[in-house]
C-alpha positions in Angstrom: 5.4 -4.1 29.9 6.2 -4.8 26.3 9.6 -3.3 26.6 10.4 -5.5 29.6 9.5 -8.6 27.6 11.6 -7.5 24.7 14.6 -6.9 27.1 14.2 -10.5 28.4 14.1 -11.8 24.9 17.1 -9.6 24.0 19.2 -11.2 26.8 18.1 -14.7 25.7 18.9 -14.0 22.0 22.3 -12.5 22.8 23.3 -15.8 24.4 22.2 -17.8 21.4 24.0 -15.7 18.8 21.2 -15.9 16.3 21.5 -12.6 14.3 18.1 -12.8 12.6 16.3 -13.2 16.0 18.4 -10.5 17.6 17.5 -8.2 14.7 13.7 -8.8 15.0 13.9 -8.3 18.8 16.0 -5.0 18.5 13.5 -3.7 15.9 10.5 -4.6 18.0 12.0 -3.0 21.1 12.8 0.1 19.0 9.2 0.3 17.9 8.0 0.0 21.5 10.5 2.7 22.7 9.2 5.0 20.0 5.7 4.6 21.2 6.9 5.4 24.7 8.6 8.6 23.5 12.1 7.3 24.3 13.5 8.3 20.9 17.2 8.3 21.6 17.1 4.7 22.9 14.8 3.8 20.1 17.4 5.0 17.6 20.1 2.9 19.3 17.9 -0.2 19.1 16.8 0.4 15.5 20.4 1.0 14.4 21.3 -2.3 16.1 18.5 -4.0 14.1 19.9 -2.4 11.0 23.4 -3.7 11.6 22.2 -7.2 12.3 19.8 -7.5 9.4 21.1 -8.7 6.0 17.7 -8.6 4.2 17.6 -5.5 2.0 13.8 -5.0 2.2 13.9 -5.2 6.0 16.8 -2.8 6.1 14.9 -0.2 4.1 11.9 -0.6 6.4 14.2 0.1 9.4 15.8 3.0 7.7 12.3 4.4 7.1 11.5 4.1 10.7 14.7 5.9 11.7 14.1 8.6 9.2 10.7 9.6 10.5 11.3 9.6 14.2 9.9 12.7 15.8 12.2 15.0 17.7 10.9 18.6 17.8 11.2 19.0 14.1 14.9 18.1 14.0 16.2 15.1 12.2 17.5 12.7 14.8 19.2 10.2 12.5 21.7 11.9 10.2 21.4 9.4 7.3 17.7 10.4 7.1 18.7 13.6 5.4 19.8 11.6 2.4 16.8 9.3 2.6 14.4 12.3 2.7 16.2 13.9 -0.2 16.1 10.7 -2.4 12.4 10.3 -1.5 11.7 13.9 -2.5 13.4 13.7 -5.8 12.4 10.1 -6.9 8.9 10.0 -5.6 7.9 13.6 -6.2 7.8 14.3 -2.4 7.9 12.9 1.0 5.5 10.1 2.0 2.2 11.5 3.1 3.0 14.9 1.7 0.4 16.5 -0.7 1.4 16.3 -4.3 3.3 19.3 -5.7 1.4 21.6 -8.1 
């Protein structure tokens, strides 16, 4: 149901040309699609949100979502490889991982 509402909002926002609203809708739809297990489509929506968003903090949040998408242990979003590497070196490990001894 939520995905259907986001798709209606997506059509409306496309007609208005408001990038900020379109970015929020694309991110929300991406979040819902992740919860539904539709990871490939979620990546598409989250990448759209990333391209529409100019706020650096919001972009980092979206990149984080893309980086941790589950897909049978494989990394779905290629830029996540770099993100995980930076995280491992700058923060002492991946988020949620136990500290190194």
